[in-house]
A tleap script that builds the chain and sets N, CA, C and O, in Angstrom:
source leaprc.protein.ff14SB
mol = sequence {
  NMET ALA ILE LEU ALA ARG PHE LEU ASN PHE
  LEU LYS LEU LEU GLU ASP LEU ALA ASP PHE
  SER ASP PHE LEU THR THR PRO VAL GLY THR
  THR VAL ILE PHE CYS LEU LEU SER TYR GLN
  ALA PHE ALA LEU MET GLY CYS ASP VAL THR
  ASP ALA ALA VAL LEU ALA SER THR ALA ALA
  LEU THR LEU TYR CYS THR ALA ASN ARG PRO
  THR CASP
}
set mol.1.N position { 36.855 -4.382 -6.726 }
set mol.1.CA position { 35.966 -3.237 -6.790 }
set mol.1.C position { 34.763 -3.725 -7.188 }
set mol.1.O position { 33.786 -3.620 -6.447 }
set mol.2.N position { 34.686 -4.307 -8.386 }
set mol.2.CA position { 33.288 -4.463 -8.593 }
set mol.2.C position { 32.431 -5.276 -7.506 }
set mol.2.O position { 31.261 -4.961 -7.290 }
set mol.3.N position { 33.023 -6.276 -6.867 }
set mol.3.CA position { 32.183 -6.773 -6.114 }
set mol.3.C position { 31.467 -5.893 -4.674 }
set mol.3.O position { 30.354 -5.989 -4.157 }
set mol.4.N position { 32.495 -5.156 -4.385 }
set mol.4.CA position { 32.226 -3.926 -3.462 }
set mol.4.C position { 31.046 -3.142 -3.836 }
set mol.4.O position { 30.051 -2.908 -3.149 }
set mol.5.N position { 31.287 -2.809 -4.920 }
set mol.5.CA position { 30.015 -1.851 -5.520 }
set mol.5.C position { 28.714 -2.475 -5.635 }
set mol.5.O position { 27.716 -1.774 -5.470 }
set mol.6.N position { 28.579 -3.964 -5.954 }
set mol.6.CA position { 27.406 -4.931 -6.178 }
set mol.6.C position { 26.894 -4.650 -4.830 }
set mol.6.O position { 25.813 -4.096 -4.632 }
set mol.7.N position { 27.889 -5.141 -3.684 }
set mol.7.CA position { 27.672 -5.112 -2.159 }
set mol.7.C position { 26.653 -3.706 -1.775 }
set mol.7.O position { 25.457 -3.703 -1.485 }
set mol.8.N position { 27.278 -2.949 -1.853 }
set mol.8.CA position { 26.857 -1.424 -1.976 }
set mol.8.C position { 25.568 -1.235 -2.157 }
set mol.8.O position { 24.743 -0.817 -1.344 }
set mol.9.N position { 25.350 -1.721 -3.804 }
set mol.9.CA position { 23.878 -1.537 -4.457 }
set mol.9.C position { 23.061 -2.514 -3.581 }
set mol.9.O position { 21.910 -2.086 -3.497 }
set mol.10.N position { 23.205 -3.513 -2.988 }
set mol.10.CA position { 22.243 -4.478 -2.478 }
set mol.10.C position { 22.098 -3.635 -1.162 }
set mol.10.O position { 20.946 -3.389 -0.803 }
set mol.11.N position { 23.075 -3.195 -0.451 }
set mol.11.CA position { 23.041 -2.561 0.722 }
set mol.11.C position { 21.897 -1.364 0.816 }
set mol.11.O position { 21.127 -1.109 1.741 }
set mol.12.N position { 22.076 -0.660 -0.599 }
set mol.12.CA position { 21.166 0.423 -0.826 }
set mol.12.C position { 19.490 -0.143 -1.125 }
set mol.12.O position { 18.430 0.352 -0.743 }
set mol.13.N position { 19.700 -1.120 -1.788 }
set mol.13.CA position { 18.101 -1.913 -1.892 }
set mol.13.C position { 17.611 -2.367 -0.732 }
set mol.13.O position { 16.387 -2.488 -0.674 }
set mol.14.N position { 18.389 -2.710 0.410 }
set mol.14.CA position { 17.575 -3.317 1.520 }
set mol.14.C position { 17.309 -2.164 2.457 }
set mol.14.O position { 16.453 -2.334 3.326 }
set mol.15.N position { 18.011 -0.887 2.373 }
set mol.15.CA position { 17.538 0.030 2.930 }
set mol.15.C position { 16.133 0.670 2.410 }
set mol.15.O position { 15.179 1.086 3.068 }
set mol.16.N position { 16.319 0.612 1.111 }
set mol.16.CA position { 15.044 0.909 0.416 }
set mol.16.C position { 13.817 0.362 0.945 }
set mol.16.O position { 12.830 0.932 1.412 }
set mol.17.N position { 14.072 -0.813 0.783 }
set mol.17.CA position { 13.074 -1.993 0.865 }
set mol.17.C position { 12.648 -1.559 2.968 }
set mol.17.O position { 11.498 -1.322 3.337 }
set mol.18.N position { 13.510 -1.566 3.658 }
set mol.18.CA position { 13.009 -0.900 5.013 }
set mol.18.C position { 12.371 0.002 4.973 }
set mol.18.O position { 11.410 -0.086 5.737 }
set mol.19.N position { 12.441 1.194 4.244 }
set mol.19.CA position { 11.800 2.407 4.216 }
set mol.19.C position { 10.310 2.361 3.640 }
set mol.19.O position { 9.269 2.854 4.074 }
set mol.20.N position { 10.551 1.676 2.629 }
set mol.20.CA position { 9.218 0.948 2.112 }
set mol.20.C position { 8.177 0.375 3.142 }
set mol.20.O position { 7.034 0.789 3.336 }
set mol.21.N position { 8.888 -0.771 3.820 }
set mol.21.CA position { 8.137 -1.531 4.874 }
set mol.21.C position { 7.531 -0.044 5.881 }
set mol.21.O position { 6.393 0.100 6.326 }
set mol.22.N position { 8.396 0.661 5.986 }
set mol.22.CA position { 7.986 1.593 7.112 }
set mol.22.C position { 6.581 2.368 6.718 }
set mol.22.O position { 5.566 2.551 7.390 }
set mol.23.N position { 6.888 2.715 5.491 }
set mol.23.CA position { 5.947 3.481 4.982 }
set mol.23.C position { 4.457 2.673 5.113 }
set mol.23.O position { 3.444 3.211 5.558 }
set mol.24.N position { 4.536 1.230 4.619 }
set mol.24.CA position { 3.403 0.571 4.693 }
set mol.24.C position { 2.768 -0.146 5.972 }
set mol.24.O position { 1.934 -1.052 5.997 }
set mol.25.N position { 3.452 0.574 7.117 }
set mol.25.CA position { 2.941 0.350 8.565 }
set mol.25.C position { 2.186 1.751 9.219 }
set mol.25.O position { 1.596 1.810 10.298 }
set mol.26.N position { 2.389 2.848 8.233 }
set mol.26.CA position { 1.612 4.106 8.670 }
set mol.26.C position { 0.087 3.835 8.027 }
set mol.26.O position { -0.325 2.888 7.357 }
set mol.27.N position { -0.522 4.937 8.458 }
set mol.27.CA position { -2.012 4.634 8.313 }
set mol.27.C position { -2.288 5.212 6.685 }
set mol.27.O position { -3.382 4.911 6.207 }
set mol.28.N position { -1.465 5.919 5.938 }
set mol.28.CA position { -1.699 5.789 4.808 }
set mol.28.C position { -1.567 4.593 3.996 }
set mol.28.O position { -2.413 4.186 3.200 }
set mol.29.N position { -0.115 3.903 4.332 }
set mol.29.CA position { 0.090 2.554 3.472 }
set mol.29.C position { -0.853 1.549 3.627 }
set mol.29.O position { -1.316 0.924 2.672 }
set mol.30.N position { -1.231 1.320 5.057 }
set mol.30.CA position { -2.122 0.501 5.273 }
set mol.30.C position { -3.780 0.665 4.425 }
set mol.30.O position { -4.587 -0.170 4.015 }
set mol.31.N position { -3.758 1.886 4.433 }
set mol.31.CA position { -4.963 1.989 3.288 }
set mol.31.C position { -4.617 1.850 1.925 }
set mol.31.O position { -5.542 1.565 1.164 }
set mol.32.N position { -3.543 1.984 1.476 }
set mol.32.CA position { -3.205 1.736 0.355 }
set mol.32.C position { -3.326 -0.077 -0.055 }
set mol.32.O position { -3.755 -0.690 -1.033 }
set mol.33.N position { -2.891 -0.361 0.861 }
set mol.33.CA position { -2.845 -2.040 0.791 }
set mol.33.C position { -4.350 -2.585 0.768 }
set mol.33.O position { -4.697 -3.466 -0.018 }
set mol.34.N position { -5.283 -1.947 1.764 }
set mol.34.CA position { -6.525 -2.449 1.841 }
set mol.34.C position { -7.169 -1.959 0.486 }
set mol.34.O position { -7.987 -2.690 -0.071 }
set mol.35.N position { -6.883 -0.961 0.040 }
set mol.35.CA position { -7.371 -0.419 -1.345 }
set mol.35.C position { -6.996 -1.734 -2.283 }
set mol.35.O position { -7.838 -2.497 -2.758 }
set mol.36.N position { -5.987 -1.811 -2.401 }
set mol.36.CA position { -5.378 -2.896 -3.508 }
set mol.36.C position { -6.313 -4.165 -3.318 }
set mol.36.O position { -7.017 -4.664 -4.196 }
set mol.37.N position { -6.175 -4.620 -1.914 }
set mol.37.CA position { -6.576 -6.043 -1.742 }
set mol.37.C position { -8.234 -5.916 -2.176 }
set mol.37.O position { -8.758 -6.793 -2.862 }
set mol.38.N position { -8.870 -4.914 -1.772 }
set mol.38.CA position { -10.394 -4.720 -2.015 }
set mol.38.C position { -10.801 -4.530 -3.491 }
set mol.38.O position { -11.946 -4.754 -3.884 }
set mol.39.N position { -9.736 -4.077 -4.336 }
set mol.39.CA position { -10.162 -3.817 -5.677 }
set mol.39.C position { -9.959 -5.036 -6.123 }
set mol.39.O position { -10.760 -5.384 -6.990 }
set mol.40.N position { -8.912 -6.038 -5.730 }
set mol.40.CA position { -8.742 -7.514 -6.415 }
set mol.40.C position { -9.932 -8.385 -5.990 }
set mol.40.O position { -10.366 -9.303 -6.686 }
set mol.41.N position { -10.459 -8.006 -4.715 }
set mol.41.CA position { -11.748 -8.887 -4.466 }
set mol.41.C position { -12.902 -8.355 -4.954 }
set mol.41.O position { -13.848 -9.125 -4.789 }
set mol.42.N position { -13.242 -7.136 -5.596 }
set mol.42.CA position { -14.111 -7.101 -6.035 }
set mol.42.C position { -14.433 -7.350 -7.453 }
set mol.42.O position { -15.511 -7.708 -7.927 }
set mol.43.N position { -13.025 -7.033 -8.207 }
set mol.43.CA position { -12.698 -7.702 -9.607 }
set mol.43.C position { -13.108 -9.037 -9.752 }
set mol.43.O position { -13.651 -9.441 -10.780 }
set mol.44.N position { -12.773 -10.055 -8.342 }
set mol.44.CA position { -12.933 -11.385 -8.653 }
set mol.44.C position { -14.292 -11.601 -8.271 }
set mol.44.O position { -14.757 -12.741 -8.282 }
set mol.45.N position { -14.953 -10.634 -7.943 }
set mol.45.CA position { -16.664 -10.747 -7.471 }
set mol.45.C position { -17.234 -10.614 -8.902 }
set mol.45.O position { -18.425 -10.923 -8.939 }
set mol.46.N position { -16.785 -10.292 -9.920 }
set mol.46.CA position { -17.195 -9.913 -11.279 }
set mol.46.C position { -17.697 -8.747 -11.754 }
set mol.46.O position { -18.411 -8.670 -12.754 }
set mol.47.N position { -17.262 -7.594 -10.900 }
set mol.47.CA position { -17.495 -5.906 -11.142 }
set mol.47.C position { -16.709 -5.713 -12.032 }
set mol.47.O position { -15.695 -6.399 -12.162 }
set mol.48.N position { -17.039 -4.707 -12.841 }
set mol.48.CA position { -16.478 -4.083 -13.897 }
set mol.48.C position { -15.125 -3.445 -13.228 }
set mol.48.O position { -14.973 -3.589 -12.015 }
set mol.49.N position { -14.077 -2.698 -14.045 }
set mol.49.CA position { -12.974 -2.186 -13.652 }
set mol.49.C position { -13.268 -1.224 -13.017 }
set mol.49.O position { -12.961 -1.128 -11.828 }
set mol.50.N position { -14.052 -0.127 -13.793 }
set mol.50.CA position { -14.185 1.047 -12.997 }
set mol.50.C position { -14.967 0.979 -11.889 }
set mol.50.O position { -14.747 1.795 -10.993 }
set mol.51.N position { -16.146 -0.109 -11.714 }
set mol.51.CA position { -16.808 -0.291 -10.846 }
set mol.51.C position { -15.965 -0.581 -9.542 }
set mol.51.O position { -16.026 0.148 -8.552 }
set mol.52.N position { -15.164 -1.723 -9.628 }
set mol.52.CA position { -14.314 -1.993 -8.602 }
set mol.52.C position { -13.362 -1.098 -8.196 }
set mol.52.O position { -12.907 -1.161 -7.054 }
set mol.53.N position { -12.894 -0.027 -9.217 }
set mol.53.CA position { -11.885 0.701 -8.601 }
set mol.53.C position { -12.527 1.741 -7.761 }
set mol.53.O position { -11.881 2.136 -6.790 }
set mol.54.N position { -13.753 2.268 -7.996 }
set mol.54.CA position { -14.445 3.288 -7.329 }
set mol.54.C position { -14.970 2.782 -6.092 }
set mol.54.O position { -15.012 3.543 -5.125 }
set mol.55.N position { -15.484 1.283 -5.966 }
set mol.55.CA position { -15.694 0.697 -4.629 }
set mol.55.C position { -14.739 0.690 -3.654 }
set mol.55.O position { -14.900 0.995 -2.473 }
set mol.56.N position { -13.476 0.237 -4.335 }
set mol.56.CA position { -12.076 0.197 -3.597 }
set mol.56.C position { -11.850 1.254 -3.101 }
set mol.56.O position { -11.544 1.144 -1.914 }
set mol.57.N position { -11.862 2.321 -3.499 }
set mol.57.CA position { -11.198 3.782 -3.320 }
set mol.57.C position { -12.228 4.034 -2.225 }
set mol.57.O position { -11.776 4.343 -1.122 }
set mol.58.N position { -13.666 3.937 -2.386 }
set mol.58.CA position { -14.585 4.298 -1.496 }
set mol.58.C position { -14.218 3.580 -0.100 }
set mol.58.O position { -14.032 4.205 0.944 }
set mol.59.N position { -14.156 2.456 -0.203 }
set mol.59.CA position { -13.714 1.580 1.041 }
set mol.59.C position { -12.638 2.149 1.790 }
set mol.59.O position { -12.686 2.551 2.953 }
set mol.60.N position { -11.472 2.142 0.858 }
set mol.60.CA position { -10.223 2.722 1.776 }
set mol.60.C position { -10.292 4.155 1.836 }
set mol.60.O position { -9.208 4.691 2.064 }
set mol.61.N position { -11.208 4.863 1.702 }
set mol.61.CA position { -11.107 6.177 2.266 }
set mol.61.C position { -11.839 6.060 3.171 }
set mol.61.O position { -11.347 6.725 4.083 }
set mol.62.N position { -13.129 5.418 3.634 }
set mol.62.CA position { -13.884 5.270 4.656 }
set mol.62.C position { -13.265 4.452 5.844 }
set mol.62.O position { -13.704 4.474 6.994 }
set mol.63.N position { -12.163 3.712 5.402 }
set mol.63.CA position { -11.204 3.093 6.543 }
set mol.63.C position { -10.402 3.902 6.989 }
set mol.63.O position { -10.082 3.856 8.177 }
set mol.64.N position { -9.794 5.005 5.974 }
set mol.64.CA position { -8.441 6.024 6.426 }
set mol.64.C position { -9.587 7.064 7.175 }
set mol.64.O position { -8.998 7.669 8.071 }
set mol.65.N position { -10.800 7.403 7.111 }
set mol.65.CA position { -11.286 8.534 7.703 }
set mol.65.C position { -11.645 8.270 8.956 }
set mol.65.O position { -11.664 9.093 9.871 }
set mol.66.N position { -12.018 6.804 9.044 }
set mol.66.CA position { -12.450 5.960 10.380 }
set mol.66.C position { -11.160 5.846 11.498 }
set mol.66.O position { -11.111 6.149 12.690 }
set mol.67.N position { -10.323 5.374 10.739 }
set mol.67.CA position { -8.940 4.957 11.335 }
set mol.67.C position { -8.441 6.270 11.898 }
set mol.67.O position { -7.941 6.176 13.019 }
set mol.68.N position { -8.473 7.423 11.378 }
set mol.68.CA position { -7.617 8.693 11.797 }
set mol.68.C position { -8.778 9.750 12.197 }
set mol.68.O position { -8.793 10.869 11.686 }
set mol.69.N position { -9.786 9.319 13.174 }
set mol.69.CA position { -10.775 10.085 13.382 }
set mol.69.C position { -10.343 11.115 14.579 }
set mol.69.O position { -9.856 10.523 15.543 }
set mol.70.N position { -10.419 12.448 14.703 }
set mol.70.CA position { -9.920 13.214 15.617 }
set mol.70.C position { -10.825 12.834 17.203 }
set mol.70.O position { -12.038 12.913 17.397 }
set mol.71.N position { -9.914 12.484 18.014 }
set mol.71.CA position { -10.481 12.367 19.440 }
set mol.71.C position { -10.676 13.820 20.046 }
set mol.71.O position { -9.739 14.617 20.002 }
set mol.72.N position { -11.917 14.170 20.620 }
set mol.72.CA position { -11.894 15.332 21.573 }
set mol.72.C position { -12.316 15.074 22.948 }
set mol.72.O position { -12.319 15.986 23.774 }
savepdb mol mol.pdb
quit
């Protein structure tokens, strides 16, 4: 029974990982990934922590607004 319980927990983990990967492919998920990567890039370029966070957030917001522009 213990092996079956661990196997069910493993399957639950796989299901959660699949849900998380589905989230990352949405526009919000790609924006979050872009924000985290650009924060790291700004931090490596020598920006302060707060400056890097503001610049990364601004860049991510710009990407999100550009990608989800309404079409008329």
